[in-house]
Every structure is written in C-alpha cells, then in structure tokens.
N, C-alpha and C positions, 0 to 999 in steps of 0.2 A: 539379470542385469544388476550392476552396482550403481545405483542412481546417486547423483550429486546436484544439488542446487547451486549454480554459479553465483558469485557475488554480483549484485546489481550493476556494478561498474564494468563487468565483462562485456565484450562486444555483443551487440544485439542484432537479431535478424529483423525485428520489427517490434512495435508496440501495439497492444490490443486494447480496445475500449468498447464500451456499449453506450448507445446514444439514449438520452432520457426518453421515457415513454410515460403516457398519462397513467396515473394510479396514485396510491396513498402517499408515496414518497415524493412525487412531483408536487403534491398539494393542489388546491382548488383555485388559488388566486392567479389569474392569467398573467399579471405582471411578474409575479414570482416565478411561475413556470417559464416565462420567457427569459428570465435571468439564468435559470438552470441551463436552458438550451445554449445561451450565449457563453456561459462559463465553460460547459463541456466543449463547445466548438473552439473557443479560444485556446484551450489546452491542446487539443488535437492539431489545430492550425500552427501552434508553436512547435510541436514535436516534429511535424513533417519537414521542417527546415533541417533536421538532423538525421532522421531515419524514417523508414516506411511506417505507416499507420494503417491498421485495419479496424474498422468500426462495425460492430454488430448492431443492426438497426431493425426495430420492429417495422413490419410492412406499413403500418399506419403512419410512420414517421419518415419514410424514405424521401418524400418530396422536400420536407423541411431540412433533412440532413443534407441533401444534395445542394440546397440553397445556401446553407450556412457553412459547410465544410469546404476546404480546399479541394479542387478537382483531383489532386494527387492522392487523396485519401481513399482507400479501397473500402467499399461498403458491402457487407454481407447481410442479407435479409434473413431474419430469424425472429421468433416471438421473444419479446423482452418485457419483463415486468420491473425487477430491480436492475439498476444500471451502474452499480458500484462494482466494476469489473474485477478489481483485484480480489475482492472477497468472494464472489460467486464463480468466477472463471477458473481456469486451470492454473496451477503453479508448475512452471516448466523446469525440468531437470535433464540432465545429460548423463550418458554412460561414457566415461573417458576411454574405456578399453575398445568399444566398438564405434564410438561417435554417434550413437543412437540418441534421438530426442524423445523424452517422455513428458507426459502431461498428467500431473497428479489431479485426480478428481476427488476432492474432499467432499464430505457431506455438508451441504449448505442448508441451514434451516432458518435463515433470516435473523442471524445474530441472537439465536436463542428463542425464536418464534414467540415473540411477545405480543402478537395480535395485530400489529400495524403494518407488518411487511408482507407484501405479495412476492413470492420467490419461486414458485413451482417452475415457471417458464425458464427463468434465468439459471436455475439449478442444473438445467441441461446443457448449458454452454460449454462446460468443460469437455463433454463428449463431442459436441459439435465441433469445437475448435480443434480438438485432437484429431478428428477425422479430416478436417480441412488441411492441416499441415502434415498429415501423414506420420504423426508421432505414436508411440506406444502409450496406451492409456494405462496409467498407474492407479488402480482403484484403492480408495481408503474408506474405512468405516469411521474415521475420526471426524467429528464435527469441528471444522477449522475454517478460517478465512485467511486469505493471503496477507491481509493487513495485520494479522495476529502473529507473524513471524518476520524475523530479519536474520539473515545468514551472512557469514564472512566468506563463504565459498571454499573454506578450508576446514570445515567440520564443526564450527561453532554456530549456535543459534541463540538468539535473544527472543524470549517470550514473556508473557505476564501470567501470574498465577490465577488471575481473575477471568481469563479468557478460556484456555483450553480445559481448565478444571471447573468452569461454570456448569453447575448442575442442569441448567437449561440447554446446555450443549451436549455435555458428556457426563451423565449422572453416575457412570460407573468407572470413570477414569481416575487414575492416580498418576503421580509424576513418573513412575517407572514405565507405565503403559504408554504415556504420551511420548516419553523420550524414546522408547523402542520403536514407535510408529514413525517418529521423525528420522530416526536412524535408518529405517527401511526405505522410506520414500524420499528423503532429502540427503541422506548420507552424512548426517550430523553425528558427532561423537561427544560433544560437550554442550550441555544446555544450561544457559544462564537464565534463571527464573526471576525476573523482576517482580517485586511484590504487588505492583499495581500500575495503573495508567493515570491520565490526567482527570481532574475532577468532572468536567462537563461530560466526559465520556461515560459517566455512570448515570446520566439522565435516562429518561424513558426511551429516547431516540438515539442513545449512544450505543457503543459496541461492548461496553463493560471492560474497557481498558486495553484497546489495541496497542501494540508496541510501536507501530509505525508512525505514531504521533509523539512518541517519547524518545526513542533511541534508534540510531542507525549506524551501520558499519561504513565509515568512509573508505577504509582499507583494512585488511586483516591486522588485528591488534589495536585498532583505533575506532572508538565509538563516539559519535556526535550525540550529545545529550541536551534535551530541552531544558532551558533555564529560565524560569520566571523570576524576574529581578524586583518586582513590586510586592512588598510584604502585605499589601491589602488583598492580594489574590490568593485563594487557597492553594494554588499550585506552587506558591513560593516555598511553602514547607514540603509539598510533594516532591518538587524537583531537588530540593536540598537533601531530602531522605534518599532519593534515588542515586544521587551522586555519592552519598556516603555508602550505599549498598554496592555500587559498582567499583568504588575505590579499592584496589587490591585484588579484584577479580582477575582470573586468568582465562585464556582461551584454550581451544583444543590443542594448540601447539605449546601450551605452557607459558605464553607471553602474558605479562601483566598489562591489563588494558590501559591504553592512553585515553583519557577522556577529554574531549573537546566540547566546551560549553557553546551552545547555540541559543543566544538570548532571544526571548520572546519579543514581539513588537510592543510598543507602549500601550496600545489599546487593551483594556482588561475587561470591558463589558460591552454587550449589545442589549437589545430590548428584552432578551430572554434571561440575562444574568451574566455571570462570569464566562468569558470566552476561553476556548482552548486553542487559540491561534498559535501555530507552531511551524517553524521553518524546517523542522525535522521531516515533515511530510512532503518531501519533494521527489521528483523523478529524475533518475540518472539516464541519459541517452548517449548515443554515440557522439563523443566530442562536446557534450553539453550537459546542462542541468536545467530542468524546468522547475523553478522555485516558486513557492507560494508568496503572494504579495498581499499586504493588508492595509494599503493606503498610508503606510508609515515610510516616508522616503528615506529616512536615516536608517531605520531598522531593516528595511528591504535591502538597501545597499550593503549594510554590514553583513547581512546573511549571505548575499551572493559572494562576498569576499571569503567568508569562512568556508562555504561550500566548495568554491573553486580550489581553495588550498587543501581541503580534506581529502580530495580524491586524486589518485595518481594520474599523470598525464595532463595534457593542456585542455581544459574544459572551459567552455563559456556558459555562464549562468545567465538565464533570462527569467524575468519575473512576470507572472500572470496573476492578476487579482483573483484570489481564491476565497474571498469573503462569502460569496453565495454558496460555494461548495461546502465551506465550513458550516454555514447555516443549515445545510442539509445533513450534517453529521460526519463530514470527513474532509479530506484534502486532495491534492493532486495525485499523490501516491495511491490513494484509495480508488481512484477512478481509472487507473491504468495498470497494465501488466506487461512486463518485458518478456519477449521470446528470445532466449539466447541464441547466438549464432553457433552453429555446430560445424567444425572443420570438415571439409569434404574429404572422404577417404577413398 
C-alpha cells in the first residue's frame, strides 16, 4: 500500500473522541472533574452539527456520557485511562490507488512516560478503532502522537525537533529515521522541522512541543502560525523566531509557504503562570471549524474570521470555550481525530 494522510480539510467520515475517565489526568477535585466532562461534551455536541461523532467511553462512565452527550453521538464502550484521543488513537491514512483506509498505530508512551500518565488502556485504542472501521492496521515502532504532526495532504509534514527526537520517546531516533517512517506511514516527502513549540508545553504536564498548538496548514502552501503579540509573554519571542524560521521555507511541491498570523487572545496568565492559549489548535469538520474560545470576545471573533478565510470552501466557524481543556494540557484539536471519507470503488 502507498499510504497518504489527507489534509484535515478533506471530507470526513466522522470524528473520534474519548470521554474523560477518572485517573491522574482528570484530577481529584470534583468541580474540576465536572468541568472536564462539560468541556469534552461541549466539543462533541458542537461537532455533531457538522458530521458524525463516535465517542470511546469507559464502562464506568457510560451513564454520564449518555446524559451529557447528544443522542446522535455513537458510544463505543472500551477501557479508557488517557482521553486525549488524537495523541493515543490512530492516525488515519488512505491508499489512493485502491481506496483502502489505514489506521497508523504509533507507540504511545504517555508523552515520554514521565510518571504522571496512565496510558496502557488507551494505547490499545488504535487497534480497537481500526477493527471497528475495518481499516488496515499500519503498525509503527515510532513513539509519536497525532498532535505532534500536521500535514498538507500533498507530501509536506510539520513537526518539532523536541517531540519526535525526544529521548524519552525515541532515544535512538535521528531526523533521517523519523522522516523515513513518516514517508512510509503518511506518504510525506518533505519534512519541515520547527525548532520548538510554545513555552507552557515544556512544563511537567506538557507535551514537549506539539506542533498542533503552533502551526497548521489551512491549505497546501499556506501555514497558520500562532502569534503572541504581548512582549511580556515568553512566546512573543518564540513566535517571532518561528515566523523567521518559516519565512522562505518551501513545501513538497516547491512552493514558498504563505504564512498567516493567528494572533493569541489577550489573556497571558492563569493561576499556574503564562498560558499557551492558541487558536491554531482547532478542529476542521465537514463545512465547519470548531474553534477554541478563551473568553476574549474580540480575539475569538477575529480568530473565527481568519480560520474561515484560511480554508478552501465555505466553512462556518463556531467557538467552544476551551480554557478547561487547555488547563489540562491541550486544546480541541488534541481531543479529537478525524476519519477521512474514502470514495466508494
């Protein structure tokens, strides 16, 4: 098979998610736990207005899930510990010649197995989902998460040096080996290695620099880039340096990348320190965009306009408050995974 990961704006069959389950990631505070459940449910209930949603739910959480989720959302019962589905679930790919659907099963070790993550149950979800959808399982020995990659669907991939080359993930990897594995599993021929991610993502509970909070392809040849405009925030210098790095970069087709700045909201701190609030971490759905909101009416509206203009076609962006999701270490893109539609042959 010649596998290719489609651009996220290509037509979808559905979106996959996992419902929160009790454990270290959910925390011990009942009020905070309830906010997690509400945030995940709000995202799923927004997506269902655009395309089907399937939610993997731990048996202990089925009653709660049925109460909080739209009746249109399909529930699959399976053991869950981690619930950041893009990172531990499959990455879907297609074979253009045969129309086959593939599901890449990366090795998931809890973002480098730093002691706080329970991931053994959810690490089995790629195989579970592949069987449910009847796809071919594409096994990989690379430790990788879906939030650590962004593709244009035409051979170009964006990644960060601090994720795939993280010694806690892949102690023996080098750039050539990583690029070869992405070529085999995702069909990419040009890798753009961003030097790093956003500052907060290097905290103990971060991912060590996932690209999906930094940069995303709106369409081939066009990259949306997080822009921190407040010089008091450490990401002011980070985003400036990333823009300088991307300026003049070319994609697999030889096009010089067009860079679209996606300004951060005005809020720069929470009780833990500098935030990594980013509108880059959105989900594209059929005919729409599920955008992160941060209680910043002006910033949220501006982000919707930029996102709608960045993608081809007529898409309607809707905003879901993502502050609780970010407090847990990610955003809307991190908790979802698109399954591309495969033409019937």
